[in-house]
C-alpha positions, 0 to 999 in steps of 0.5 A, spaced: 500 500 500 502 506 498 504 512 503 498 516 500 493 511 501 495 509 508 495 516 510 487 517 507 485 510 511 488 513 517 484 520 516 478 516 515 479 512 521 480 518 526 474 521 523 470 515 524 472 515 531 471 522 532 464 522 529 462 517 534 465 520 540 460 525 542 454 520 542 458 516 547 460 522 552 453 525 551 450 518 553 454 517 560 453 525 562 445 525 560 443 524 567 447 530 570 445 534 564 437 533 565 437 534 572 441 541 571 436 543 566 430 541 570 433 545 576 434 551 572 428 551 568 423 549 574 422 556 576 421 559 569 414 554 568 408 554 572 408 547 573 413 542 576 417 539 571 417 532 575 410 531 573 412 530 565 
């Protein structure tokens, strides 16, 4: 395999990993994000968000 093709394969591999990484990070942090956003939004609405 030529050096150009190997470099292209490496770039494609890194891009593939980089595209999937944010989803994995968001998945593990989603509980904290939800709790934080609920506590910030609760004073702004007239009904409790816990009933949704």
